[in-house]
PABANU-980606 format. One record per residue (C-alpha): residue number from 1; residue in three letters; x, y, z. Coordinates in pm, whole numbers, plus 32768, in hexadecimal, padded with zeros to 4 digits. Layout:
N
k=NUM | r=ALA | east=X | north=Y | up=Z
...
***
This chain:
194
k=1 | r=UNK | east=7FFF | north=7FF9 | up=8002
k=2 | r=UNK | east=807B | north=8159 | up=7F9F
k=3 | r=UNK | east=801E | north=826E | up=8093
k=4 | r=UNK | east=806C | north=83E0 | up=805A
k=5 | r=UNK | east=8166 | north=8384 | up=7F3F
k=6 | r=UNK | east=81CC | north=8494 | up=7E4B
k=7 | r=UNK | east=81A5 | north=840E | up=7CEC
k=8 | r=UNK | east=8199 | north=856B | up=7C51
k=9 | r=UNK | east=8228 | north=8580 | up=7AF0
k=10 | r=UNK | east=8287 | north=840B | up=7AEB
k=11 | r=UNK | east=825F | north=8339 | up=79AB
k=12 | r=UNK | east=8179 | north=820B | up=79DC
k=13 | r=UNK | east=811E | north=81F7 | up=7861
k=14 | r=UNK | east=8085 | north=80A2 | up=7815
k=15 | r=UNK | east=80B2 | north=8018 | up=7974
k=16 | r=UNK | east=7FD2 | north=7F05 | up=79F6
k=17 | r=UNK | east=7F6C | north=7F0E | up=7B64
k=18 | r=UNK | east=7E9D | north=7E00 | up=7C07
k=19 | r=UNK | east=7E10 | north=7E1B | up=7D6A
k=20 | r=UNK | east=7EF3 | north=7F48 | up=7DC2
k=21 | r=UNK | east=7E7F | north=8033 | up=7ED3
k=22 | r=UNK | east=7ECE | north=81AD | up=7EE3
k=23 | r=UNK | east=7E69 | north=82A3 | up=7FEA
k=24 | r=UNK | east=7EAF | north=841A | up=7FE6
k=25 | r=UNK | east=7F9E | north=83F5 | up=7EC0
k=26 | r=UNK | east=8002 | north=850B | up=7DD2
k=27 | r=UNK | east=7FF0 | north=84B2 | up=7C5E
k=28 | r=UNK | east=7FFC | north=8621 | up=7BEA
k=29 | r=UNK | east=806C | north=8629 | up=7A75
k=30 | r=UNK | east=80BC | north=84B3 | up=7A86
k=31 | r=UNK | east=80B3 | north=83F5 | up=7938
k=32 | r=UNK | east=7FC2 | north=82C9 | up=795F
k=33 | r=UNK | east=7F68 | north=82BD | up=77F1
k=34 | r=UNK | east=7EFE | north=8160 | up=778A
k=35 | r=UNK | east=7F15 | north=80DC | up=78EE
k=36 | r=UNK | east=7E40 | north=7FAD | up=7959
k=37 | r=UNK | east=7DC1 | north=7FD5 | up=7AB9
k=38 | r=UNK | east=7D19 | north=7E8C | up=7B2D
k=39 | r=UNK | east=7C64 | north=7E86 | up=7C81
k=40 | r=UNK | east=7D40 | north=7F9E | up=7D09
k=41 | r=UNK | east=7CD9 | north=809B | up=7E11
k=42 | r=UNK | east=7D2F | north=820B | up=7E13
k=43 | r=UNK | east=7CBC | north=82D7 | up=7F41
k=44 | r=UNK | east=7CE3 | north=844C | up=7F5C
k=45 | r=UNK | east=7DDA | north=8457 | up=7E3F
k=46 | r=UNK | east=7E2D | north=8582 | up=7D68
k=47 | r=UNK | east=7E2F | north=8551 | up=7BE9
k=48 | r=UNK | east=7E4E | north=86C4 | up=7B92
k=49 | r=UNK | east=7EBF | north=86E8 | up=7A2A
k=50 | r=UNK | east=7F12 | north=857C | up=7A18
k=51 | r=UNK | east=7EEF | north=84C1 | up=78CD
k=52 | r=UNK | east=7E06 | north=8391 | up=78F9
k=53 | r=UNK | east=7DB0 | north=8380 | up=7787
k=54 | r=UNK | east=7D73 | north=8228 | up=76F8
k=55 | r=UNK | east=7D73 | north=8189 | up=7857
k=56 | r=UNK | east=7CA5 | north=8056 | up=78A5
k=57 | r=UNK | east=7C1A | north=8045 | up=7A0C
k=58 | r=UNK | east=7B62 | north=7F0A | up=7A73
k=59 | r=UNK | east=7AD0 | north=7EE5 | up=7BCC
k=60 | r=UNK | east=7B9F | north=8009 | up=7C48
k=61 | r=UNK | east=7B32 | north=8104 | up=7D4D
k=62 | r=UNK | east=7B88 | north=8272 | up=7D3F
k=63 | r=UNK | east=7AFF | north=82FD | up=7E90
k=64 | r=UNK | east=7B06 | north=846A | up=7EC8
k=65 | r=UNK | east=7C10 | north=84A6 | up=7DC1
k=66 | r=UNK | east=7C5B | north=85EF | up=7D1A
k=67 | r=UNK | east=7C63 | north=8603 | up=7B97
k=68 | r=UNK | east=7CB8 | north=8768 | up=7B3C
k=69 | r=UNK | east=7CFE | north=87A7 | up=79C7
k=70 | r=UNK | east=7D3C | north=8631 | up=79AA
k=71 | r=UNK | east=7D4A | north=8580 | up=784F
k=72 | r=UNK | east=7C54 | north=845B | up=784C
k=73 | r=UNK | east=7C1B | north=843C | up=76DB
k=74 | r=UNK | east=7BEE | north=82DE | up=7650
k=75 | r=UNK | east=7BEC | north=824C | up=77AC
k=76 | r=UNK | east=7B05 | north=812B | up=7817
k=77 | r=UNK | east=7A75 | north=8100 | up=796E
k=78 | r=UNK | east=79C2 | north=7FBD | up=79BB
k=79 | r=UNK | east=7925 | north=7F5C | up=7AFD
k=80 | r=UNK | east=79D7 | north=807F | up=7BAC
k=81 | r=UNK | east=7985 | north=8153 | up=7CD4
k=82 | r=UNK | east=79CA | north=82C8 | up=7CBB
k=83 | r=UNK | east=790F | north=8323 | up=7DF5
k=84 | r=UNK | east=794F | north=8491 | up=7E69
k=85 | r=UNK | east=7A54 | north=84DD | up=7D62
k=86 | r=UNK | east=7A6A | north=8638 | up=7CBC
k=87 | r=UNK | east=7AA1 | north=867A | up=7B53
k=88 | r=UNK | east=7AF5 | north=87DD | up=7AEB
k=89 | r=UNK | east=7B43 | north=8849 | up=7986
k=90 | r=UNK | east=7B9B | north=86EB | up=791E
k=91 | r=UNK | east=7BB5 | north=8668 | up=77B7
k=92 | r=UNK | east=7ABD | north=853D | up=77A6
k=93 | r=UNK | east=7A49 | north=8503 | up=763E
k=94 | r=UNK | east=7A3E | north=83FC | up=75CD
k=95 | r=UNK | east=7A29 | north=8331 | up=7716
k=96 | r=UNK | east=7986 | north=81E9 | up=776B
k=97 | r=UNK | east=78DD | north=81B9 | up=78C1
k=98 | r=UNK | east=7826 | north=8074 | up=7900
k=99 | r=UNK | east=7778 | north=7FED | up=7A42
k=100 | r=UNK | east=7823 | north=80FE | up=7B24
k=101 | r=UNK | east=77C0 | north=81B1 | up=7C5C
k=102 | r=UNK | east=77E7 | north=832D | up=7C46
k=103 | r=UNK | east=7728 | north=837E | up=7D81
k=104 | r=UNK | east=7784 | north=84D3 | up=7E13
k=105 | r=UNK | east=786D | north=8515 | up=7CE8
k=106 | r=UNK | east=78A5 | north=8679 | up=7C7F
k=107 | r=UNK | east=788E | north=86AA | up=7B03
k=108 | r=UNK | east=783C | north=881E | up=7B0E
k=109 | r=UNK | east=7850 | north=88A5 | up=79AD
k=110 | r=UNK | east=78D1 | north=875D | up=791A
k=111 | r=UNK | east=78CB | north=873E | up=77A0
k=112 | r=UNK | east=783C | north=85DE | up=7771
k=113 | r=UNK | east=7763 | north=8612 | up=7634
k=114 | r=UNK | east=76F0 | north=84CC | up=758A
k=115 | r=UNK | east=7789 | north=83F4 | up=769C
k=116 | r=UNK | east=76E0 | north=82A7 | up=76F8
k=117 | r=UNK | east=7685 | north=82CF | up=786B
k=118 | r=UNK | east=7570 | north=81D3 | up=786D
k=119 | r=UNK | east=7539 | north=8112 | up=79B6
k=120 | r=UNK | east=7633 | north=81D9 | up=7A79
k=121 | r=UNK | east=7602 | north=8233 | up=7BEA
k=122 | r=UNK | east=761A | north=83B2 | up=7BF6
k=123 | r=UNK | east=7567 | north=83DB | up=7D45
k=124 | r=UNK | east=759D | north=8536 | up=7DDE
k=125 | r=UNK | east=76A2 | north=8582 | up=7CCD
k=126 | r=UNK | east=76EA | north=86EE | up=7C77
k=127 | r=UNK | east=7690 | north=8710 | up=7B0A
k=128 | r=UNK | east=7658 | north=8887 | up=7B14
k=129 | r=UNK | east=769B | north=892F | up=79BC
k=130 | r=UNK | east=7719 | north=87E3 | up=7925
k=131 | r=UNK | east=76EE | north=87AA | up=77B9
k=132 | r=UNK | east=762E | north=8668 | up=7797
k=133 | r=UNK | east=7594 | north=86AE | up=7645
k=134 | r=UNK | east=7539 | north=856F | up=7588
k=135 | r=UNK | east=75A8 | north=8497 | up=76A9
k=136 | r=UNK | east=7519 | north=833D | up=76E0
k=137 | r=UNK | east=74A2 | north=8344 | up=784D
k=138 | r=UNK | east=73A1 | north=8229 | up=782C
k=139 | r=UNK | east=7366 | north=8184 | up=7987
k=140 | r=UNK | east=7466 | north=826F | up=7A30
k=141 | r=UNK | east=7430 | north=82C1 | up=7B98
k=142 | r=UNK | east=7440 | north=8435 | up=7BC2
k=143 | r=UNK | east=7386 | north=8441 | up=7D10
k=144 | r=UNK | east=73EF | north=8577 | up=7DC6
k=145 | r=UNK | east=74D7 | north=85E6 | up=7CB1
k=146 | r=UNK | east=7514 | north=875C | up=7C84
k=147 | r=UNK | east=749C | north=87BA | up=7B29
k=148 | r=UNK | east=749E | north=8937 | up=7B2A
k=149 | r=UNK | east=74C7 | north=89AE | up=79C7
k=150 | r=UNK | east=7533 | north=8851 | up=7957
k=151 | r=UNK | east=750A | north=882B | up=77E2
k=152 | r=UNK | east=7446 | north=86EE | up=779B
k=153 | r=UNK | east=73CF | north=8759 | up=7644
k=154 | r=UNK | east=7380 | north=8623 | up=756C
k=155 | r=UNK | east=73F3 | north=8539 | up=7684
k=156 | r=UNK | east=734A | north=83E5 | up=76A9
k=157 | r=UNK | east=72B7 | north=83DC | up=7804
k=158 | r=UNK | east=71CE | north=82B7 | up=77F2
k=159 | r=UNK | east=71C9 | north=81F2 | up=7933
k=160 | r=UNK | east=72AF | north=82F9 | up=79DC
k=161 | r=UNK | east=725C | north=8356 | up=7B46
k=162 | r=UNK | east=7261 | north=84CD | up=7B70
k=163 | r=UNK | east=71D3 | north=85A3 | up=7C91
k=164 | r=UNK | east=70CE | north=86AB | up=7C56
k=165 | r=UNK | east=71CD | north=87B8 | up=7C8D
k=166 | r=UNK | east=72A6 | north=8730 | up=7B6B
k=167 | r=UNK | east=7186 | north=8739 | up=7A75
k=168 | r=UNK | east=715D | north=88A7 | up=7AC6
k=169 | r=UNK | east=72CC | north=8917 | up=7AC9
k=170 | r=UNK | east=735A | north=8862 | up=7996
k=171 | r=UNK | east=7337 | north=88BC | up=7822
k=172 | r=UNK | east=726F | north=879F | up=778F
k=173 | r=UNK | east=7218 | north=8812 | up=7630
k=174 | r=UNK | east=71E6 | north=86DA | up=754C
k=175 | r=UNK | east=723B | north=85E8 | up=7666
k=176 | r=UNK | east=719D | north=8485 | up=7641
k=177 | r=UNK | east=70D7 | north=8413 | up=7767
k=178 | r=UNK | east=6FE5 | north=82FD | up=77C2
k=179 | r=UNK | east=6E80 | north=8336 | up=783F
k=180 | r=UNK | east=6ED4 | north=8327 | up=79B5
k=181 | r=UNK | east=6FE6 | north=843B | up=7981
k=182 | r=UNK | east=6EF2 | north=8509 | up=78B6
k=183 | r=UNK | east=6DF0 | north=8504 | up=79D8
k=184 | r=UNK | east=6F04 | north=855C | up=7AD2
k=185 | r=UNK | east=6F7E | north=8674 | up=79F7
k=186 | r=UNK | east=6E1C | north=8701 | up=79D9
k=187 | r=UNK | east=6DE0 | north=86ED | up=7B55
k=188 | r=UNK | east=6F34 | north=8793 | up=7B95
k=189 | r=UNK | east=6EC0 | north=88B6 | up=7ABF
k=190 | r=UNK | east=6D74 | north=88D7 | up=7B80
k=191 | r=UNK | east=6C90 | north=882C | up=7A86
k=192 | r=UNK | east=6B80 | north=874C | up=7AFB
k=193 | r=UNK | east=6B6C | north=8603 | up=7A37
k=194 | r=UNK | east=6A29 | north=8543 | up=7A0D
***
């Protein structure tokens, strides 16, 4: 286990880590491009300006980590937990995120247009001002998520769970919803259905 280790500016290009554990480590400006992170744990780690492009993360936990101006393009996250992590001015697209838990994640202002976010757990996530146009959010759990000025234009929201507050605060022009969501949307806007 690495605790409080300084990995800033180090080159880990293409490394494979399996069941490694890092707590409070500094990966500022580290090169992790093409890395494979299999069942690893990162807790309170700093990835400011790090390059995680083309990484593959499987069953890996990033708990309360800071991603500030981090490159994540062409990365794949499968079965990962990113609970409580913060993403600020990161480069995401394209990115693949499958079967992941993003509870309490901050993606304020994130540019994720056309990203497949279907089935993800985004409970209590901060998605304020995020660009989620044309995203696939089918069956995503957005319970308690902050959606102030979130752009969900043309997004697919069928089966997604969204609080009444989210239906009022987000931009939803052209979004695709199911009947239950349409009724919830109408009620959130003060309409009486039936």
